[in-house]
C-alpha positions in Angstrom: 1.7 -8.5 -11.2 2.6 -10.8 -8.4 6.2 -9.8 -8.5 5.2 -6.1 -8.4 2.9 -6.6 -5.4 5.6 -8.6 -3.6 8.2 -5.8 -4.2 5.7 -3.2 -3.0 5.0 -5.1 0.2 8.7 -5.4 0.8 9.0 -1.6 0.6 6.0 -1.2 2.9 7.6 -3.6 5.4 11.0 -1.9 5.3 9.7 1.7 5.9 6.0 2.6 5.6 6.9 6.3 6.1 8.4 6.6 2.7 6.6 8.7 0.0 6.3 5.5 -2.2 4.1 4.0 0.5 2.0 7.1 1.0 1.0 8.1 -2.6 -2.7 8.4 -1.7 -4.2 9.5 1.6 -7.7 8.4 2.4 -7.8 10.2 5.8 -7.8 8.7 9.3 -4.3 7.2 8.7 -5.4 5.1 5.8 -2.9 5.1 2.9 -2.8 3.9 -0.7 0.1 2.5 -2.5 -0.4 2.2 -6.3 1.2 -0.8 -7.9 1.5 -1.0 -11.7 2.9 -3.4 -14.2 2.7 -3.4 -18.0 -1.0 -4.4 -18.0 -2.7 -3.6 -14.8 -3.0 -0.9 -12.1 -3.5 -2.2 -8.6 -3.7 -0.6 -5.2 -2.5 -1.6 -1.7 -4.5 0.2 1.0 -2.9 0.0 4.5 -2.9 1.6 7.9 -0.9 1.4 11.1 -2.4 -0.6 13.9 -3.9 1.7 16.5 -2.6 -0.2 19.5 0.7 -1.4 18.0 2.1 1.2 15.6 4.8 -1.1 14.4 2.2 -3.4 12.9 0.9 -2.5 9.4 -2.6 -3.7 8.6 -3.2 -4.2 4.9 -6.9 -3.5 4.2 -7.1 -4.1 0.5 -5.0 -5.5 -2.4 -6.7 -5.4 -5.7 -7.6 -3.5 -8.9 -7.1 0.3 -8.4 -10.6 1.8 -8.8 -9.1 5.2 -9.2 -6.8 4.4 -12.1 
């Protein structure tokens, strides 16, 4: 799972506007990025910083409660 999370964070860092980074919308600019491996479903929840839009704030990395 660590490799999958690392790969997903690389995608998020490279271009957070991609569809892969915005699979789930929680409203108010909060997005969810599902991460899966053979055994687990996890979720990265993130948003752009209100004052510095180039900064991405990760709010949650953990088990996907919607899986």
